[in-house]
N, CA, C and O of each residue as an XYZ file, in Angstrom:
760
protein
N      92.519    207.670    141.792
C      93.325    206.818    140.947
C      93.149    205.346    141.251
O      93.345    204.499    140.379
N      92.787    205.042    142.462
C      92.591    203.630    142.705
C      91.556    203.053    141.753
O      91.614    201.875    141.400
N      90.601    203.893    141.337
C      89.597    203.367    140.417
C      90.201    203.062    139.054
O      89.798    202.099    138.402
N      91.152    203.859    138.619
C      91.802    203.594    137.334
C      92.575    202.281    137.385
O      92.583    201.502    136.433
N      93.217    202.065    138.516
C      93.977    200.836    138.653
C      93.052    199.620    138.653
O      93.339    198.605    138.017
N      91.951    199.738    139.367
C      90.989    198.630    139.384
C      90.445    198.376    137.988
O      90.275    197.230    137.571
N      90.173    199.464    137.271
C      89.679    199.301    135.902
C      90.720    198.613    135.031
O      90.384    197.762    134.208
N      91.984    198.981    135.213
C      93.066    198.391    134.421
C      93.207    196.903    134.759
O      93.358    196.065    133.870
N      93.156    196.588    136.059
C      93.271    195.179    136.475
C      92.095    194.378    135.937
O      92.264    193.244    135.487
N      90.909    194.962    135.981
C      89.721    194.280    135.467
C      89.866    194.054    133.976
O      89.522    192.986    133.471
N      90.371    195.049    133.271
C      90.573    194.910    131.821
C      91.612    193.838    131.544
O      91.445    193.040    130.621
N      92.706    193.806    132.347
C      93.746    192.784    132.169
C      93.180    191.394    132.438
O      93.477    190.436    131.725
N      92.350    191.305    133.495
C      91.742    190.002    133.818
C      90.843    189.530    132.678
O      90.861    188.352    132.321
N      90.055    190.445    132.103
C      89.171    190.084    131.004
C      89.970    189.642    129.791
O      89.587    188.698    129.100
N      91.098    190.333    129.526
C      91.955    189.956    128.395
C      92.508    188.561    128.591
O      92.526    187.744    127.671
N      92.961    188.303    129.816
C      93.516    186.983    130.117
C      92.442    185.919    129.964
O      92.689    184.860    129.388
N      91.245    186.199    130.479
C      90.147    185.250    130.384
C      89.754    185.016    128.927
O      89.512    183.880    128.518
N      89.691    186.100    128.145
C      89.341    185.966    126.724
C      90.401    185.185    125.972
O      90.085    184.372    125.104
N      91.661    185.433    126.307
C      92.753    184.707    125.639
C      92.688    183.234    125.988
O      92.862    182.372    125.127
N      92.436    182.949    127.265
C      92.339    181.550    127.688
C      91.144    180.897    127.009
O      91.228    179.760    126.544
N      90.026    181.626    126.955
C      88.836    181.100    126.276
C      89.107    180.869    124.810
O      88.652    179.879    124.236
N      89.838    181.769    124.204
C      90.184    181.634    122.802
C      91.066    180.413    122.575
O      90.885    179.685    121.599
N      92.028    180.187    123.483
C      92.890    179.001    123.389
C      92.066    177.729    123.545
O      92.278    176.744    122.838
N      91.117    177.770    124.491
C      90.274    176.589    124.678
C      89.435    176.330    123.436
O      89.286    175.185    123.007
N      88.894    177.384    122.867
C      88.079    177.233    121.665
C      88.903    176.648    120.538
O      88.447    175.754    119.824
N      90.148    177.164    120.373
C      91.035    176.646    119.329
C      91.314    175.167    119.574
O      91.299    174.354    118.649
N      91.567    174.837    120.836
C      91.842    173.442    121.185
C      90.616    172.579    120.893
O      90.754    171.482    120.352
N      89.417    173.056    121.241
C      88.196    172.295    120.973
C      87.968    172.146    119.474
O      87.546    171.086    119.012
N      88.246    173.205    118.711
C      88.098    173.140    117.257
C      89.019    172.075    116.680
O      88.627    171.330    115.782
N      90.257    172.001    117.202
C      91.198    170.982    116.714
C      90.687    169.588    117.036
O      90.741    168.692    116.194
N      90.185    169.401    118.269
C      89.640    168.097    118.662
C      88.455    167.746    117.772
O      88.330    166.610    117.313
N      87.584    168.723    117.530
C      86.427    168.487    116.678
C      86.866    168.112    115.268
O      86.309    167.194    114.666
N      87.872    168.824    114.737
C      88.372    168.504    113.400
C      88.954    167.100    113.359
O      88.708    166.346    112.418
N      89.735    166.749    114.397
C      90.326    165.408    114.435
C      89.239    164.351    114.553
O      89.317    163.309    113.902
N      88.217    164.609    115.383
C      87.104    163.666    115.527
C      86.372    163.505    114.213
O      85.990    162.399    113.830
N      86.180    164.615    113.528
C      85.485    164.566    112.241
C      86.277    163.730    111.252
O      85.712    162.939    110.497
N      87.611    163.913    111.263
C      88.447    163.114    110.359
C      88.355    161.640    110.712
O      88.247    160.795    109.824
N      88.398    161.320    112.021
C      88.287    159.924    112.440
C      86.924    159.369    112.078
O      86.812    158.245    111.589
N      85.884    160.164    112.321
C      84.532    159.726    111.989
C      84.414    159.501    110.487
O      83.840    158.503    110.052
N      84.947    160.413    109.702
C      84.903    160.263    108.243
C      85.656    159.016    107.826
O      85.206    158.275    106.952
N      86.808    158.781    108.451
C      87.586    157.576    108.135
C      86.819    156.315    108.510
O      86.800    155.341    107.757
N      86.187    156.340    109.682
C      85.416    155.174    110.119
C      84.211    154.966    109.213
O      83.856    153.833    108.889
N      83.566    156.096    108.796
C      82.419    155.965    107.905
C      82.832    155.377    106.573
O      82.131    154.530    106.021
N      83.962    155.818    106.052
C      84.360    155.281    104.751
C      84.744    153.814    104.885
O      84.525    153.026    103.965
N      85.321    153.444    106.035
C      85.640    152.032    106.255
C      84.346    151.224    106.367
O      84.248    150.125    105.821
N      83.347    151.775    107.082
C      82.058    151.118    107.203
C      81.388    151.006    105.845
O      80.799    149.973    105.526
N      81.474    152.067    105.036
C      80.883    152.027    103.699
C      81.546    150.953    102.852
O      80.872    150.252    102.097
N      82.871    150.818    102.974
C      83.568    149.772    102.219
C      83.088    148.398    102.661
O      82.827    147.532    101.826
N      82.968    148.192    103.989
C      82.491    146.914    104.507
C      81.072    146.654    104.037
O      80.748    145.546    103.609
N      80.218    147.678    104.116
C      78.839    147.536    103.669
C      78.791    147.208    102.187
O      77.988    146.376    101.763
N      79.648    147.857    101.385
C      79.691    147.555     99.962
C      80.100    146.107     99.734
O      79.526    145.426     98.884
N      81.101    145.626    100.495
C      81.529    144.230    100.366
C      80.396    143.285    100.730
O      80.158    142.295    100.039
N      79.683    143.601    101.839
C      78.569    142.756    102.252
C      77.468    142.795    101.210
O      76.868    141.767    100.894
N      77.202    143.975    100.677
C      76.159    144.117     99.670
C      76.498    143.291     98.437
O      75.634    142.615     97.878
N      77.760    143.348     98.015
C      78.169    142.538     96.865
C      78.036    141.065     97.184
O      77.622    140.280     96.331
N      78.386    140.678     98.413
C      78.258    139.285     98.820
C      76.791    138.869     98.814
O      76.450    137.788     98.334
N      75.911    139.743     99.357
C      74.483    139.450     99.354
C      73.954    139.325     97.938
O      73.136    138.451     97.651
N      74.424    140.206     97.040
C      73.979    140.138     95.650
C      74.430    138.834     95.021
O      73.683    138.223     94.256
N      75.639    138.403     95.333
C      76.132    137.130     94.780
C      75.255    135.997     95.260
O      74.874    135.128     94.476
N      74.925    135.996     96.562
C      74.058    134.957     97.104
C      72.702    135.015     96.429
O      72.145    133.977     96.071
N      72.157    136.228     96.246
C      70.864    136.367     95.591
C      70.916    135.825     94.169
O      69.984    135.153     93.727
N      71.979    136.108     93.462
C      72.104    135.631     92.087
C      72.205    134.112     92.070
O      71.590    133.456     91.230
N      72.976    133.555     92.993
C      73.125    132.103     93.032
C      71.796    131.434     93.341
O      71.458    130.418     92.733
N      71.027    132.001     94.294
C      69.773    131.355     94.652
C      68.673    131.672     93.640
O      67.684    130.943     93.569
N      68.820    132.720     92.873
C      67.793    133.065     91.885
C      67.661    131.973     90.833
O      66.582    131.783     90.270
N      68.732    131.263     90.565
C      68.677    130.181     89.589
C      67.800    129.043     90.060
O      67.318    128.257     89.244
N      67.582    128.937     91.377
C      66.763    127.873     91.935
C      65.457    128.432     92.479
O      64.900    127.879     93.427
N      64.962    129.514     91.901
C      63.750    130.152     92.406
C      62.626    129.134     92.516
O      62.385    128.353     91.596
N      61.949    129.154     93.644
C      60.820    128.261     93.851
C      61.212    126.869     94.286
O      60.336    126.031     94.501
N      62.484    126.592     94.422
C      62.937    125.268     94.832
C      63.232    125.304     96.321
O      63.937    126.190     96.803
N      62.693    124.342     97.042
C      62.977    124.272     98.478
C      64.463    123.997     98.672
O      65.079    123.253     97.910
N      65.016    124.605     99.697
C      66.446    124.441     99.947
C      66.686    123.256    100.862
O      65.889    123.001    101.765
N      67.758    122.536    100.646
C      68.181    121.464    101.533
C      69.557    121.792    102.046
O      70.211    122.723    101.578
N      69.973    121.034    102.988
C      71.331    121.162    103.489
C      72.262    120.860    102.322
O      72.220    119.760    101.771
N      73.112    121.828    101.932
C      73.996    121.639    100.784
C      74.858    120.391    100.933
O      75.293    119.804     99.942
N      75.105    119.989    102.191
C      75.917    118.802    102.426
C      75.229    117.541    101.907
O      75.894    116.532    101.676
N      73.910    117.581    101.719
C      73.143    116.418    101.255
C      72.826    116.470     99.760
O      72.088    115.619     99.262
N      73.358    117.430     99.050
C      73.052    117.564     97.626
C      73.431    116.287     96.859
O      72.707    115.868     95.956
N      74.533    115.690     97.210
C      74.958    114.443     96.557
C      73.990    113.308     96.816
O      73.688    112.521     95.919
N      73.506    113.226     98.037
C      72.522    112.188     98.364
C      71.219    112.444     97.618
O      70.634    111.512     97.066
N      70.755    113.693     97.590
C      69.505    113.997     96.894
C      69.614    113.629     95.417
O      68.648    113.152     94.821
N      70.777    113.847     94.833
C      70.977    113.546     93.415
C      71.055    112.044     93.138
O      70.822    111.616     92.008
N      71.378    111.249     94.141
C      71.517    109.799     93.974
C      70.262    109.102     94.500
O      70.233    108.632     95.638
N      69.236    109.041     93.669
C      67.925    108.511     94.072
C      68.008    107.083     94.590
O      67.373    106.750     95.590
N      68.774    106.248     93.931
C      68.862    104.843     94.339
C      69.475    104.691     95.738
O      68.931    103.981     96.584
N      70.588    105.350     95.969
C      71.257    105.230     97.275
C      70.409    105.798     98.402
O      70.313    105.200     99.474
N      69.793    106.952     98.162
C      68.974    107.590     99.193
C      67.754    106.739     99.522
O      67.459    106.508    100.694
N      67.045    106.272     98.501
C      65.836    105.478     98.749
C      66.181    104.121     99.365
O      65.434    103.626    100.209
N      67.290    103.515     98.963
C      67.727    102.238     99.553
C      67.992    102.431    101.039
O      67.533    101.638    101.862
N      68.735    103.490    101.387
C      69.060    103.752    102.795
C      67.787    103.999    103.600
O      67.640    103.465    104.699
N      66.860    104.807    103.064
C      65.623    105.131    103.775
C      64.737    103.889    103.929
O      64.157    103.676    104.994
N      64.627    103.077    102.891
C      63.805    101.865    102.959
C      64.384    100.870    103.968
O      63.634    100.283    104.748
N      65.684    100.675    103.967
C      66.321     99.768    104.921
C      66.124    100.271    106.355
O      65.877     99.477    107.262
N      66.230    101.573    106.556
C      66.034    102.174    107.871
C      64.599    101.923    108.349
O      64.377    101.547    109.500
N      63.646    102.132    107.467
C      62.230    101.928    107.783
C      61.960    100.467    108.126
O      61.325    100.176    109.139
N      62.435     99.551    107.293
C      62.211     98.118    107.520
C      62.842     97.676    108.838
O      62.227     96.931    109.602
N      64.036     98.121    109.102
C      64.766     97.730    110.323
C      64.087     98.279    111.587
O      64.033     97.590    112.606
N      63.569     99.514    111.526
C      63.039    100.169    112.723
C      61.525    100.116    112.888
O      61.028    100.246    114.006
N      60.786     99.928    111.808
C      59.328    100.015    111.899
C      58.606     98.696    111.617
O      57.476     98.521    112.074
N      59.208     97.775    110.892
C      58.548     96.517    110.540
C      59.192     95.363    111.314
O      60.304     95.476    111.831
N      58.458     94.259    111.374
C      58.994     93.083    112.061
C      59.367     92.020    111.030
O      58.872     92.036    109.903
N      60.226     91.116    111.418
C      60.598     90.008    110.555
C      61.710     90.363    109.583
O      62.040     91.531    109.375
N      62.275     89.318    108.997
C      63.370     89.481    108.034
C      62.776     89.712    106.648
O      62.010     88.885    106.153
N      63.119     90.806    106.036
C      62.606     91.164    104.710
C      63.639     90.890    103.619
O      63.365     91.101    102.438
N      64.803     90.430    104.005
C      65.860     90.177    103.029
C      66.639     91.455    102.729
O      66.760     92.344    103.571
N      67.162     91.521    101.507
C      67.964     92.668    101.087
C      67.296     93.352     99.896
O      66.411     92.780     99.259
N      67.717     94.553     99.607
C      67.162     95.286     98.469
C      67.646     94.635     97.183
O      68.844     94.435     96.985
N      66.688     94.304     96.306
C      67.013     93.683     95.019
C      66.859     94.633     93.841
O      67.621     94.567     92.876
N      65.867     95.517     93.925
C      65.550     96.370     92.777
C      64.964     97.686     93.263
O      64.263     97.739     94.274
N      65.266     98.752     92.520
C      64.723    100.067     92.851
C      64.189    100.711     91.574
O      64.912    100.856     90.588
N      62.908    101.095     91.607
C      62.295    101.831     90.499
C      62.214    103.297     90.907
O      61.729    103.615     91.993
N      62.691    104.194     90.035
C      62.698    105.627     90.341
C      61.681    106.337     89.446
O      61.618    106.088     88.242
N      60.885    107.228     90.052
C      59.888    108.007     89.325
C      60.138    109.495     89.586
O      60.307    109.905     90.734
N      60.161    110.291     88.535
C      60.354    111.729     88.684
C      61.790    112.125     88.979
O      62.034    113.110     89.675
N      62.727    111.375     88.464
C      64.145    111.615     88.748
C      64.585    113.040     88.403
O      65.404    113.608     89.126
N      64.082    113.620     87.351
C      64.511    114.956     86.928
C      63.845    116.096     87.682
O      64.217    117.255     87.494
N      62.864    115.793     88.536
C      62.153    116.830     89.286
C      63.090    117.441     90.330
O      63.650    116.711     91.148
N      63.272    118.777     90.319
C      64.191    119.401     91.279
C      63.631    119.492     92.698
O      64.366    119.827     93.627
N      62.339    119.200     92.878
C      61.714    119.334     94.189
C      61.628    117.995     94.919
O      61.903    117.930     96.117
N      61.249    116.925     94.212
C      61.094    115.614     94.848
C      61.075    114.516     93.794
O      60.910    114.772     92.602
N      61.247    113.302     94.262
C      61.091    112.120     93.418
C      60.634    110.976     94.312
O      60.754    111.056     95.534
N      60.116    109.921     93.714
C      59.696    108.767     94.506
C      60.329    107.503     93.945
O      60.698    107.430     92.773
N      60.441    106.523     94.810
C      61.048    105.244     94.430
C      60.254    104.100     95.046
O      59.666    104.235     96.119
N      60.250    102.995     94.355
C      59.728    101.750     94.920
C      60.930    100.839     95.110
O      61.654    100.523     94.166
N      61.119    100.427     96.349
C      62.268     99.612     96.720
C      61.761     98.193     96.995
O      60.967     97.971     97.910
N      62.232     97.241     96.191
C      61.792     95.835     96.278
C      62.825     95.020     97.057
O      64.019     95.049     96.757
N      62.334     94.292     98.068
C      63.214     93.448     98.883
C      63.187     92.003     98.402
O      62.256     91.586     97.714
N      64.202     91.255     98.764
C      64.389     89.894     98.268
C      63.384     88.885     98.822
O      63.322     87.762     98.322
N      62.597     89.244     99.836
C      61.578     88.302    100.334
C      60.404     88.193     99.363
O      59.511     87.367     99.552
N      60.407     89.025     98.328
C      59.411     89.038     97.241
C      58.031     89.519     97.678
O      57.116     89.561     96.855
N      57.853     89.880     98.939
C      56.558     90.390     99.385
C      56.653     91.826     99.903
O      55.629     92.482    100.091
N      57.847     92.309    100.128
C      58.009     93.648    100.705
C      58.444     94.640     99.636
O      59.494     94.494     99.011
N      57.608     95.648     99.448
C      57.955     96.776     98.583
C      57.711     98.031     99.407
O      56.642     98.212     99.991
N      58.711     98.885     99.442
C      58.647    100.102    100.233
C      58.650    101.296     99.287
O      59.468    101.374     98.370
N      57.726    102.224     99.519
C      57.690    103.451     98.726
C      58.434    104.535     99.500
O      58.193    104.746    100.689
N      59.336    105.213     98.809
C      60.135    106.282     99.413
C      59.941    107.537     98.571
O      60.135    107.514     97.355
N      59.558    108.628     99.221
C      59.425    109.908     98.533
C      60.449    110.858     99.160
O      60.417    111.123    100.362
N      61.346    111.357     98.329
C      62.438    112.206     98.813
C      62.183    113.654     98.405
O      62.076    113.983     97.224
N      62.092    114.489     99.408
C      62.006    115.934     99.209
C      63.342    116.515     99.659
O      64.170    115.809    100.234
N      63.546    117.786     99.398
C      64.809    118.406     99.799
C      64.919    118.604    101.309
O      66.018    118.794    101.830
N      63.791    118.560    102.013
C      63.848    118.770    103.464
C      63.299    117.611    104.280
O      63.313    117.672    105.510
N      62.821    116.565    103.639
C      62.290    115.410    104.365
C      62.190    114.196    103.439
O      62.246    114.313    102.215
N      62.043    113.042    104.062
C      61.826    111.796    103.326
C      60.603    111.131    103.944
O      60.498    111.008    105.164
N      59.675    110.700    103.081
C      58.479    110.006    103.544
C      58.580    108.561    103.075
O      58.865    108.291    101.908
N      58.340    107.631    104.007
C      58.500    106.207    103.698
C      57.256    105.455    104.174
O      56.728    105.725    105.253
N      56.799    104.511    103.353
C      55.670    103.656    103.735
C      55.738    102.356    102.954
O      56.399    102.259    101.920
N      55.053    101.385    103.463
C      54.976    100.111    102.767
C      54.013    100.268    101.594
O      52.958    100.888    101.727
N      54.377     99.711    100.462
C      53.526     99.783     99.269
C      52.667     98.529     99.257
O      53.120     97.455     98.862
N      51.417     98.679     99.697
C      50.492     97.552     99.788
C      49.412     97.681     98.725
O      49.102     98.789     98.288
N      48.843     96.568     98.309
C      47.751     96.658     97.324
C      46.502     97.268     97.968
O      46.288     97.136     99.173
N      45.694     97.925     97.163
C      44.440     98.488     97.649
C      44.653     99.795     98.392
O      45.707    100.426     98.314
N      43.603    100.174     99.118
C      43.657    101.453     99.819
C      43.687    101.265    101.343
O      43.300    102.156    102.098
N      44.143    100.116    101.766
C      44.205     99.873    103.210
C      45.207    100.824    103.865
O      46.151    101.289    103.226
N      44.985    101.101    105.146
C      45.915    101.968    105.876
C      47.264    101.286    106.014
O      47.358    100.061    106.099
N      48.278    102.086    106.035
C      49.638    101.579    106.201
C      50.436    102.554    107.041
O      50.116    103.741    107.112
N      51.472    102.047    107.673
C      52.324    102.886    108.496
C      53.155    103.796    107.594
O      53.918    103.331    106.747
N      52.990    105.088    107.795
C      53.714    106.088    107.001
C      54.590    106.895    107.954
O      54.122    107.382    108.983
N      55.861    107.028    107.598
C      56.809    107.743    108.466
C      57.449    108.919    107.728
O      57.773    108.834    106.544
N      57.620    110.013    108.461
C      58.304    111.197    107.967
C      59.653    111.278    108.677
O      59.735    111.182    109.902
N      60.697    111.456    107.888
C      62.046    111.561    108.436
C      62.689    112.876    107.995
O      62.558    113.293    106.843
N      63.380    113.517    108.928
C      64.276    114.617    108.571
C      65.597    113.963    108.223
O      65.901    112.874    108.711
N      66.380    114.612    107.389
C      67.701    114.060    107.105
C      68.749    115.142    107.006
O      68.469    116.281    106.632
N      69.958    114.760    107.350
C      71.113    115.652    107.249
C      72.331    114.810    106.901
O      72.301    113.583    106.989
N      73.385    115.478    106.511
C      74.615    114.812    106.082
C      75.801    115.542    106.712
O      76.470    116.333    106.047
N      76.059    115.278    107.988
C      77.086    116.047    108.702
C      78.505    115.712    108.264
O      78.785    114.597    107.824
N      79.406    116.700    108.391
C      80.811    116.458    108.089
C      81.409    115.547    109.156
O      80.824    115.468    110.236
N      82.475    114.885    108.951
C      83.335    114.996    107.772
C      82.947    114.044    106.651
O      83.295    114.293    105.496
N      82.226    112.946    106.957
C      81.994    111.938    105.908
C      80.722    112.160    105.100
O      80.519    111.479    104.094
N      79.849    113.099    105.508
C      78.620    113.435    104.778
C      77.679    112.240    104.615
O      76.944    112.157    103.631
N      77.701    111.320    105.572
C      76.822    110.163    105.512
C      75.386    110.594    105.803
O      75.162    111.516    106.588
N      74.428    109.943    105.186
C      73.015    110.275    105.348
C      72.535    109.825    106.729
O      72.642    108.650    107.079
N      72.007    110.772    107.507
C      71.496    110.486    108.840
C      70.006    110.816    108.854
O      69.615    111.958    108.614
N      69.177    109.808    109.136
C      67.729    109.986    109.186
C      67.282    110.125    110.641
O      67.774    109.421    111.523
N      66.345    111.041    110.876
C      65.773    111.235    112.191
C      64.263    111.195    112.049
O      63.683    111.968    111.286
N      63.626    110.290    112.786
C      62.180    110.148    112.661
C      61.465    111.366    113.224
O      61.679    111.766    114.369
N      60.616    111.940    112.393
C      59.781    113.058    112.815
C      58.472    112.522    113.383
O      58.066    112.897    114.482
N      57.811    111.638    112.626
C      56.574    111.004    113.090
C      56.214    109.832    112.196
O      56.588    109.786    111.024
N      55.485    108.889    112.766
C      54.928    107.760    112.014
C      53.472    107.627    112.427
O      53.138    107.776    113.603
N      52.602    107.345    111.457
C      51.195    107.123    111.775
C      50.554    106.272    110.689
O      51.028    106.208    109.554
N      49.466    105.625    111.073
C      48.706    104.816    110.128
C      47.835    105.761    109.300
O      47.137    106.621    109.836
N      47.895    105.579    107.990
C      47.062    106.415    107.125
C      46.817    105.724    105.794
O      47.597    104.872    105.368
N      45.729    106.098    105.146
C      45.406    105.568    103.819
C      46.401    106.138    102.826
O      46.964    107.208    103.058
N      46.627    105.435    101.720
C      47.596    105.931    100.744
C      47.112    107.227    100.088
O      45.929    107.393     99.789
N      48.044    108.118     99.881
C      47.801    109.346     99.130
C      48.966    109.497     98.176
O      50.010    108.869     98.355
N      48.791    110.327     97.166
C      49.882    110.572     96.234
C      50.872    111.495     96.938
O      50.540    112.631     97.280
N      52.073    111.005     97.150
C      53.083    111.767     97.875
C      54.100    112.429     96.981
O      54.682    113.449     97.349
N      54.320    111.872     95.825
C      55.379    112.396     94.970
C      54.869    112.647     93.569
O      53.666    112.802     93.356
N      55.787    112.688     92.610
C      55.406    112.937     91.225
C      54.485    111.838     90.699
O      54.613    110.671     91.068
N      53.572    112.227     89.845
C      52.688    111.238     89.231
C      53.499    110.343     88.306
O      54.439    110.801     87.656
N      53.140    109.088     88.251
C      53.897    108.142     87.425
C      53.243    107.935     86.102
O      53.745    107.169     85.279
């Protein structure tokens, strides 16, 4: 009979183990279900965020599609780019003050060429000394300035980066490089 008792105890132990295993499995299934619900909730939240970003990207694409092929500038400088006279006057005065010697007087007249071009335009800035004329070519990402001299003699040509930082959005020129070079057509044909 001791064998029957051992068999009974072994059977009871197996039942207890199976019941405990079954409880653990049920508990794991609940955790898995809860995780799945959380994951599904997180995925739907991520999908909503992705949809919002996608719509935002599409809006940006639509906005920039209207300017296809146009070089981008700092949006803060859009007002300066649109005001050919003010931009070229500022660039010419900067060039005269920093690159040339002697008193050239003040700006008296500005001729603008290619004003309607969305990529660039050029200006001739005439100073009151009656001998200084500065050519300014404004692109959306740079400004090129040189003295407008007769003939094809070399002249100092400077490239400037520009930005218009907040809060006042004033035009700030930074010299990229200056070098002596023969005249070339830099902007729109006149």
